[in-house]
N, C-alpha and C positions, 0 to 999 in steps of 0.2 A: 675700199676705203681703208686707210690706215692712219694711225697716230704715232707721233714720236715724242717721247718725254725724256729729258735728261735729268737723272737723279744723281745723288751724291757719288755713288760708286758704279753706276751702270747707265746705259742707254736702254730704254724700254720701247719697243715697237709693238703696237697692237694691230693685228690684221683682222678686219671685219669682213665676213663673207657677205657679198652683195649680189651673188648670182641668183639663179632661178631656185625656187623652193624644191626640195627642202634645204634650208640653209644649215651650215655647220657652225659650231661654237667658235667664238673668237680665239685667235692664237696670239699669245704674247711671246715676244722674243727679248730676253734680257741679255745684253752684251756687256761683258766686263773685260778686263785685261787678260784674265786667265781662262774664261770659258764663255760659251753661248748656251743659254738655256731656253728651250722652246716648251711652252706649256699650253695645254688645251683641256678644258673641262669636258669630262665624259658623263653625260646625263644618265647613261645606262648603269654606271657604277657609282655615280655621285662622287667622283674623285677627279682630281687634276692629274693628267698624264704628262710626264716630263721626259724630255730627251736632252741630254747634255752633249755638246760638241766642243772640241778644242777649236781655237782660232784657225788652225790649219784646216780642219775639217769644214768649218764654216766658209773659209775662202774657197776651198775646192767645190763645195756645194753651189755657191753663188756663181762661180765660173762655169760649172757644168750646165747651168740653166741656158746658156747661150751657145753651147757646142753641139755638133752632131754626134750621133752614136759612135762609140769607140772607147779606147783606153787611153788615159792621159796621166801625165805627172807634171804638177806645177813646179816652176822654177823659183 
């Protein structure tokens, strides 16, 4: 399951783990013009872990999900 919310300066997608137990914490994806921020709460450290991607890296990641193994360069 996931949700999509449009905020003033970003679109926020929340990914909810619905698989078999043990379930992982929700992942939020904040998309702005300049970057994509992925956040997930880590209960072991009681902190939110963040990964920041450029729009180009995000485009490559989403494209890679549907490609076979190999090396690619997006045009």
